[in-house]
Backbone as JSON Lines, residues from 0, in Angstrom:
{"i":0,"aa":"M","n":[-38.41,6.82,7.66],"ca":[-37.52,7.2,7.53],"c":[-37.13,6.66,5.77]}
{"i":1,"aa":"P","n":[-36.88,7.52,4.75],"ca":[-36.46,7.02,3.72],"c":[-34.96,6.65,3.11]}
{"i":2,"aa":"Q","n":[-33.92,6.87,4.33],"ca":[-32.62,6.95,4.14],"c":[-32.57,5.17,4.66]}
{"i":3,"aa":"L","n":[-33.55,4.66,5.37],"ca":[-33.29,3.23,5.84],"c":[-33.77,2.32,5.03]}
{"i":4,"aa":"N","n":[-34.44,2.62,3.77],"ca":[-34.91,1.78,2.69],"c":[-33.44,1.57,1.97]}
{"i":5,"aa":"P","n":[-33.39,-0.14,1.78],"ca":[-31.76,-0.32,1.22],"c":[-31.97,-0.26,0.25]}
{"i":6,"aa":"A","n":[-33.33,-0.43,-0.44],"ca":[-33.45,-0.54,-2.09],"c":[-32.67,0.12,-3.5]}
{"i":7,"aa":"P","n":[-32.73,1.44,-3.1],"ca":[-32.09,2.26,-4.1],"c":[-30.52,2.27,-3.84]}
{"i":8,"aa":"W","n":[-30.47,2.5,-2.53],"ca":[-28.66,2.68,-2.23],"c":[-27.92,1.55,-2.64]}
{"i":9,"aa":"F","n":[-28.66,0.37,-2.29],"ca":[-28.01,-0.8,-2.65],"c":[-27.46,-0.8,-4.19]}
{"i":10,"aa":"A","n":[-28.53,-0.47,-5.01],"ca":[-28.28,-0.48,-6.41],"c":[-27.02,0.43,-6.62]}
{"i":11,"aa":"I","n":[-27.35,1.26,-6.21],"ca":[-26.42,2.92,-6.28],"c":[-24.88,2.14,-6.17]}
{"i":12,"aa":"L","n":[-24.96,1.53,-4.94],"ca":[-23.32,0.98,-4.31],"c":[-23.17,0.0,-5.23]}
{"i":13,"aa":"A","n":[-23.75,-0.97,-5.41],"ca":[-23.46,-1.71,-6.41],"c":[-22.89,-1.66,-7.86]}
{"i":14,"aa":"F","n":[-23.59,-0.76,-8.26],"ca":[-23.57,-0.16,-9.64],"c":[-21.95,0.98,-9.69]}
{"i":15,"aa":"S","n":[-21.98,1.31,-8.52],"ca":[-20.54,2.44,-8.48],"c":[-19.53,1.54,-8.46]}
{"i":16,"aa":"W","n":[-19.78,0.37,-7.57],"ca":[-18.46,-0.46,-7.13],"c":[-18.03,-1.18,-8.48]}
{"i":17,"aa":"L","n":[-19.04,-1.52,-9.57],"ca":[-18.99,-2.34,-10.54],"c":[-17.94,-1.61,-11.6]}
{"i":18,"aa":"I","n":[-18.23,-0.29,-11.69],"ca":[-17.62,0.75,-12.52],"c":[-16.37,1.01,-12.08]}
{"i":19,"aa":"F","n":[-16.32,1.18,-10.56],"ca":[-14.71,1.24,-10.08],"c":[-13.87,-0.08,-10.48]}
{"i":20,"aa":"L","n":[-14.33,-1.1,-10.3],"ca":[-13.89,-2.27,-10.43],"c":[-13.72,-2.79,-11.95]}
{"i":21,"aa":"T","n":[-14.17,-2.18,-13.3],"ca":[-14.11,-2.47,-14.18],"c":[-13.54,-1.41,-15.07]}
{"i":22,"aa":"I","n":[-14.29,-0.41,-15.24],"ca":[-13.65,0.58,-15.84],"c":[-12.54,1.46,-15.75]}
{"i":23,"aa":"L","n":[-12.28,1.73,-14.19],"ca":[-11.23,2.5,-13.76],"c":[-9.65,1.78,-14.1]}
{"i":24,"aa":"P","n":[-9.68,0.52,-13.43],"ca":[-8.67,-0.15,-13.72],"c":[-7.97,-0.38,-14.91]}
{"i":25,"aa":"M","n":[-8.79,-0.56,-16.15],"ca":[-8.32,-0.39,-17.68],"c":[-7.82,0.85,-17.87]}
{"i":26,"aa":"K","n":[-8.7,2.17,-17.31],"ca":[-8.04,3.3,-17.55],"c":[-6.55,3.76,-17.08]}
{"i":27,"aa":"T","n":[-6.45,3.22,-15.63],"ca":[-5.13,3.45,-15.01],"c":[-4.07,2.81,-15.58]}
{"i":28,"aa":"T","n":[-4.19,1.49,-16.01],"ca":[-3.19,0.8,-16.22],"c":[-2.79,0.88,-17.85]}
{"i":29,"aa":"A","n":[-3.87,1.51,-18.72],"ca":[-3.22,1.81,-20.06],"c":[-2.45,3.38,-19.88]}
{"i":30,"aa":"H","n":[-2.16,3.82,-18.87],"ca":[-1.18,5.44,-18.61],"c":[-0.17,4.95,-19.15]}
{"i":31,"aa":"L","n":[0.72,5.76,-20.09],"ca":[2.03,5.77,-20.46],"c":[2.64,6.58,-20.0]}
{"i":32,"aa":"F","n":[3.95,6.36,-19.36],"ca":[4.95,7.21,-19.08],"c":[5.42,8.08,-20.01]}
{"i":33,"aa":"P","n":[5.49,9.56,-20.23],"ca":[6.26,10.15,-21.15],"c":[7.84,9.69,-21.87]}
{"i":34,"aa":"N","n":[8.44,9.72,-20.59],"ca":[9.71,9.33,-20.9],"c":[10.3,7.97,-20.11]}
{"i":35,"aa":"E","n":[10.8,6.91,-20.32],"ca":[11.28,5.82,-19.21],"c":[12.03,5.98,-18.71]}
{"i":36,"aa":"P","n":[12.51,5.49,-17.56],"ca":[13.4,5.82,-16.52],"c":[14.71,5.1,-17.22]}
{"i":37,"aa":"A","n":[15.72,6.12,-17.02],"ca":[17.26,5.4,-17.37],"c":[17.96,4.6,-16.1]}
{"i":38,"aa":"P","n":[18.62,3.58,-16.6],"ca":[19.36,2.94,-15.55],"c":[20.6,3.88,-15.27]}
{"i":39,"aa":"Q","n":[20.79,3.59,-13.87],"ca":[21.83,4.43,-13.4],"c":[22.77,3.68,-12.84]}
{"i":40,"aa":"T","n":[24.22,3.94,-12.74],"ca":[25.08,3.52,-12.7],"c":[25.37,3.32,-10.83]}
{"i":41,"aa":"T","n":[25.88,2.02,-10.84],"ca":[26.14,1.33,-9.58],"c":[27.27,2.14,-8.36]}
{"i":42,"aa":"T","n":[28.07,3.02,-9.65],"ca":[29.27,3.46,-8.69],"c":[29.04,4.93,-7.72]}
{"i":43,"aa":"T","n":[29.4,4.92,-6.44],"ca":[28.9,5.95,-5.86],"c":[29.97,7.06,-5.77]}
{"i":44,"aa":"P","n":[29.54,8.19,-6.05],"ca":[30.62,9.44,-6.08],"c":[31.24,9.49,-4.88]}
{"i":45,"aa":"K","n":[32.41,10.15,-5.18],"ca":[33.69,10.33,-4.22],"c":[32.76,11.7,-3.49]}
{"i":46,"aa":"T","n":[32.78,11.58,-1.99],"ca":[32.53,12.93,-1.43],"c":[33.36,13.25,-0.26]}
{"i":47,"aa":"E","n":[33.36,14.61,-0.21],"ca":[34.32,14.97,0.35],"c":[33.76,15.69,2.0]}
{"i":48,"aa":"P","n":[34.13,15.47,2.84],"ca":[33.47,16.51,3.9],"c":[33.85,18.3,4.06]}
{"i":49,"aa":"W","n":[32.8,18.5,4.65],"ca":[32.9,20.19,4.61],"c":[34.26,20.47,5.67]}
{"i":50,"aa":"N","n":[34.43,21.54,5.18],"ca":[35.29,22.36,6.27],"c":[34.59,23.36,6.76]}
{"i":51,"aa":"W","n":[34.41,23.25,8.2],"ca":[33.39,24.38,8.57],"c":[34.09,25.22,9.67]}
{"i":52,"aa":"P","n":[34.27,26.4,9.02],"ca":[34.96,27.23,10.4],"c":[33.88,27.68,11.08]}
{"i":53,"aa":"W","n":[34.39,27.1,12.45],"ca":[33.76,27.21,13.81],"c":[34.13,28.24,14.56]}
{"i":54,"aa":"H","n":[33.34,29.39,14.49],"ca":[33.93,30.56,15.48],"c":[33.03,30.74,16.57]}
């Protein structure tokens, strides 16, 4: 049964993880967001309760 021969599959697994661990993190960390988040105020807005007309 050819699927039990680990020689080609282990090399494919090792090279794919080598690519995943070296190339992809550099590409994802180099991503820049188009606009930086603005700091928000710490004051909370005053909320009023709703007046529900229960009929």
